[in-house]
N, C-alpha and C positions, 0 to 999 in steps of 0.2 A: 619521722622521729624514730630514733634507734631504741629498740627494746633491750639492748645490751647495757645501757647506762644503769649503774647501780643506784638503788634508792638511797638517798642520804639517811644516815642513821644519827639519831639524837644521842650524843655521848653522855648526857646526864644520867647518872646511875650506872653507867657501863664503863666509865673511864677512871683510872687512878693515876696519880702523878708518879713519875719515875722514882722520886725520893721515897714516897710512901711504899711503892712496890718493893724497893730495895730493903726498906726497914722490915716489911713483912717477911721477906725471905730471910733476913738476918735473924729475926726472932723465931724462925721455923714455923711460921703461920701460913706461908704461901710458897708457891713454886712458880718460877718463870718458865713459860713454855714458848719457845721460838717457833712461830708458824710459817716462817719463810721457807722457800724451797731450798733444798740442799745446796744447789749451786750458788745461791745468794749468800749463804753462810760461808761457803768456801771462798767466794770472791771478796766479800766485805768483812768477814770475821763474825764472831759470835760472842755472846755474853757467857762467861764461865758459869758452870753449874746449871745450865738450862736443859730442859727436856725439849727434844725436837719432834714436832708433829706438823708436817706440811699441810697447810690449810686447803690448798687447791686439790690435792689428792684426796683429802678427807671429803671435801664437797662432792667430788666425782664418785667416790665410793658410796656415799649416802644417796646418790641419785639426784643431787642438786645440779642444775645447769651452770656451766661456767660461761662468763662473758668472753668475748673474743680476746680481750687483753689478758684475762686469767688463763685462757687456753694457751696463748702465746708464751706466757711465763712458764706454765707447766711444761710445754713442749721444749723449752730452752734447756732443760736439764735432764738428768737421768732420773727415772722414777725411784722413789724411796720404797723399800720393801715393807709396806704397811698394808694390812688388810683391815676390814671393818672390826674384826675381833681384836686385833692389836690396838687399834685406836681406842675402842671402849675399855679394854683392859688397862691401858695407860691412863686414860682420863679417870676411870673409876678408882684406880690405885691412888691417884693424887687427891681427887675430890672427896671420895667416900671413905676409903681405908685410912689414909693419912689425915683426913679432914683438913686439907689445905685449900686455900683460895688459889684458884687457877688464874695466873697472871699472864695474859697473852701478849707477846711481843712480835711485831713485824718490823718492817723497815722504818715506817713513819708514824704508825698508829692508826691508819685507815683500815687495813685488812683485819687488824686485831679487833677493831670495833665490830666488824661483821662477824668475826669468829666468836666474840663474847656473846653477841646476840644469838647466834646459832646454837652455841652450847647451852645458853640459858633456856632456849626454846626446847631443848632436848632433855631438860631436867637437871641441869647443873647450875643452880642459882648463885653459887659462889665463884663466878667467873667474871673477870674484869680485863679491860684492855689497858695496857700501859701507854699513857699519852706520850707522843713523840717517838716511841719505839726505839729501835736500835740506834737511830741517828741521835736521839737525846742521850742515850747511854754513852755513845762515842764522844759527844761533846763534853759530857761530865768527866770522862776519863782524860780527855785532852786538858780540861781546866785543872783537874787534879794534878796532872803531870807538870803543867806550867807553874802551879802554885808550889809544888815541891822543888822545882828547878830554881825558883826565885828565892827559896829558903826563908826562914823566919827572920833573918836580919834585914831583909828588904823592906823598906818603909815607903809608903806612897808619897809622892812629891806633893809639897804644900802649895 
């Protein structure tokens, strides 16, 4: 049995819907934090107006072991110039100074659940994972573009 397998995290109390997260940011109550690696954002795109804090590098900086898959993802890109002080400065600025809810986004919502649990264990109770992650945001953008392309005159077939 492999010890690299991550322990499943119960999303109850740690996860928020994309719609709710977008509303919190619109109201100025939350900030989206993209925790994907820099190469993932370059490859797939990013959500506008997000803060970037790469989770695997933070885990490594804090002395947490990386799984084999996490290490492979970390090794796939160039390191982001972030140190422990930079990480805490960024999170403190969002969480304590601006009193924002930290809304973590990854590709699908799995890594951000771990990130939310990690930050809460470090004393940042207003941290949530955005369910569905970047993939959900991308689908929302595509649906919005499709709705605009069809225009208000388009009526559903009866």
